[in-house]
C-alpha positions in Angstrom: -3.6 -4.9 12.9 -6.0 -6.4 10.3 -3.4 -5.8 7.5 -0.4 -7.1 9.6 -2.4 -10.3 10.5 -3.4 -10.7 6.8 0.2 -10.6 5.8 1.0 -13.3 8.5 -1.8 -15.6 7.3 -0.8 -15.3 3.6 3.0 -15.5 4.0 3.4 -19.2 3.3 2.9 -18.9 -0.4 2.0 -16.4 -3.1 3.2 -12.8 -3.4 3.5 -12.3 0.3 5.9 -15.2 1.1 9.4 -14.1 2.2 11.1 -15.6 -0.9 9.0 -13.2 -3.1 9.4 -10.2 -0.8 13.1 -10.4 0.0 14.8 -7.3 -1.4 11.6 -5.7 -2.7 11.1 -2.1 -1.9 8.0 -0.9 -0.2 6.8 2.5 1.0 4.2 3.0 3.8 2.1 6.1 3.4 0.7 7.8 6.6 2.6 5.2 8.7 1.5 6.5 12.1 3.1 4.0 14.5 4.6 2.0 11.6 2.9 -1.4 12.2 2.1 -2.1 8.6 5.6 -1.3 7.4 7.2 -3.5 10.1 5.0 -6.3 9.0 6.3 -6.0 5.4 9.9 -5.8 6.7 9.4 -9.0 8.8 8.7 -10.7 5.5 11.9 -9.4 3.8 11.0 -6.0 2.3 13.1 -3.0 2.5 10.6 -0.5 3.8 10.5 3.3 3.9 7.8 4.3 6.5 6.6 7.9 6.0 4.4 10.4 7.6 4.3 14.1 8.3 6.9 15.7 10.5 4.8 15.9 13.7 4.5 12.1 13.7 8.1 11.2 13.0 9.5 11.2 16.6 7.0 8.5 17.7 7.5 6.6 14.4 11.3 6.6 14.7 11.0 5.4 18.3 8.7 2.5 17.4 10.9 1.5 14.5 14.1 1.5 16.5 12.6 -0.3 19.5 11.1 -3.0 17.2 14.2 -3.5 15.1 16.2 -3.9 18.3 13.7 -6.4 19.7 13.7 -8.4 16.5 17.5 -8.5 16.3 17.7 -9.8 19.9 14.9 -12.4 19.7 15.9 -13.7 16.2 19.7 -13.3 16.0 20.0 -15.9 13.2 17.0 -14.8 11.2 17.9 -13.6 7.7 14.3 -12.9 6.6 14.0 -9.4 8.1 14.5 -6.7 5.6 15.0 -3.1 6.6 13.0 -0.2 7.9 13.8 3.5 7.5 11.8 6.6 8.4 11.2 9.6 6.2 9.1 12.7 6.2 6.6 12.7 3.3 4.0 15.4 2.9 2.0 14.3 -0.1 2.5 16.7 -3.0 5.9 17.8 -1.9 8.3 17.1 -4.8 11.4 17.3 -2.7 10.0 14.8 -0.2 9.1 12.4 -3.0 12.5 12.6 -4.6 14.2 12.0 -1.2 12.5 8.6 -0.7 13.9 7.5 -4.1 11.0 6.0 -6.0 9.9 3.7 -7.7 8.7 1.1 -5.2 7.4 -2.5 -5.7 4.7 -2.0 -3.1 2.8 1.0 -1.8 0.9 0.3 1.4 -1.4 2.3 3.6 -3.7 1.6 6.6 -6.4 4.1 7.3 -5.1 5.6 4.0 -5.7 2.8 1.4 -6.9 0.3 3.9 -9.5 2.0 6.0 -12.7 1.7 8.0 -15.8 2.6 6.0 -17.4 5.7 7.5 -19.6 6.8 4.6 -21.0 4.5 1.8 -21.3 7.5 -0.6 -17.8 8.7 -0.1 -16.5 5.1 -0.4 -18.3 4.7 -3.7 -16.8 7.9 -5.0 -13.3 6.9 -3.9 -13.7 3.5 -5.7 -14.6 5.3 -8.9 -11.5 7.4 -8.6 -9.3 4.4 -8.0 -10.7 2.5 -11.0 -9.7 5.2 -13.5 -6.0 4.0 -13.2 -6.1 0.8 -11.1 -7.4 -2.7 -11.3 -9.0 -3.0 -7.8 -9.6 -6.3 -6.0 -11.4 -6.6 -2.7 -9.7 -9.1 -0.3 -12.2 -11.7 0.8 -12.7 -12.1 4.6 -11.6 -15.7 4.2 -8.1 -14.5 3.4 -8.0 -12.4 6.6 -7.1 -13.6 10.1 -10.1 -15.1 11.7 -9.8 -12.9 14.8 -8.4 -9.7 13.3 -11.2 -8.7 10.9 -14.4 -6.7 11.1 -17.4 -6.2 8.8 -16.6 -2.5 8.3 -12.9 -3.0 7.6 -11.9 -3.8 4.1 -8.6 -4.5 2.4 -7.9 -3.8 -1.2 -5.2 -4.9 -3.6 -4.6 -2.5 -6.5 -2.3 -2.9 -9.6 -1.8 -0.2 -12.2 -3.7 -0.7 -15.4 -1.5 -1.4 -18.4 -2.5 1.9 -20.0 -1.4 3.8 -16.9 2.1 2.5 -16.9 4.4 4.7 -19.0 7.5 2.5 -18.8 8.1 -0.7 -16.9 11.7 -1.3 -15.8 13.1 -4.4 -14.1 11.4 -3.5 -10.8 8.5 -1.5 -12.3 4.8 -2.0 -11.9 4.6 -3.4 -15.4 5.9 -6.8 -14.3 2.9 -9.2 -14.3 4.7 -12.2 -12.8 3.6 -11.4 -9.2 0.1 -10.6 -10.4 -0.2 -14.1 -11.9 1.2 -15.7 -8.7 -1.3 -13.8 -6.6 -4.2 -14.9 -8.7 -3.1 -18.5 -8.5 -2.5 -18.5 -4.8 -5.5 -16.4 -3.7 -8.5 -17.8 -5.6 -10.8 -16.6 -2.9 -10.3 -12.9 -3.7 -13.4 -11.1 -4.8 -12.9 -9.0 -7.9 -15.2 -6.0 -8.0 -17.6 -6.5 -10.9 -18.1 -2.8 -11.5 -14.7 -1.9 -12.8 -14.8 1.1 -15.1 -12.2 1.7 -17.7 -13.0 5.2 -18.9 -9.8 7.3 -19.4 -9.1 10.3 -17.2 -10.9 13.3 -18.7 -8.1 15.7 -17.9 -5.8 16.2 -20.9 -2.1 16.7 -20.8 -2.7 20.2 -22.0 -4.7 20.9 -18.9 -2.6 19.0 -16.4 0.8 17.4 -16.5 1.4 14.0 -14.9 2.5 15.5 -11.6 -0.6 17.7 -11.3 -2.8 14.7 -12.0 -1.3 12.7 -9.1 -1.3 15.8 -6.8 -5.0 16.4 -7.5 -5.8 12.8 -6.8 -4.0 13.0 -3.4 -5.8 16.2 -2.6 -9.2 14.8 -3.5 -8.5 11.7 -1.3 -7.7 14.0 1.6 -10.9 16.0 1.1 -13.1 12.9 0.7 -11.8 11.5 4.0 -13.3 14.4 5.9 -16.6 14.7 4.1 -19.7 14.1 6.3 -22.9 13.1 4.5 
């Protein structure tokens, strides 16, 4: 809800306005009931909502019911993108190929946007992110006044230039949206402790797929650590 209301509040200008999102591809990781993906679709994105197979029946039901409701209540609206549902078990190469990357946006709630449960685990996760991403903390002033909480943070991450092998027309190397976002969101707090050390694993030790897979596995493990 915090993420969806953040989108709503910031949809008039900047990177989250419908004119910028129309036709963009987004994937929602660990979608659950699919609310975050539906929020992006309402702003014009073509969204693939994903989760593990056990969750898919509920996710598909929610998506179909909301698509039907949106079509009935806004028959002349051309801003709604599209929403599809797919199984995605992180680390499964076949699942990843099936959703047809790349994507313009990767979103996650209680995955990349989550409630802080352990300060130590949070700090370790931030250090992992900063190896390959520029990480910005969304300021509370940018969130909906009602749908926010001191223990719930939102982050915006862009790949560091050194982490982008090739940037195609829709790739992550396009900086146009980054500039627009900085201009339209001056209240964002950029974390001062960004580290730029390269990843210590060499290509001889791990290929690119294994590096990403290890990162996903580490994120899973850290989520359940109790300190």
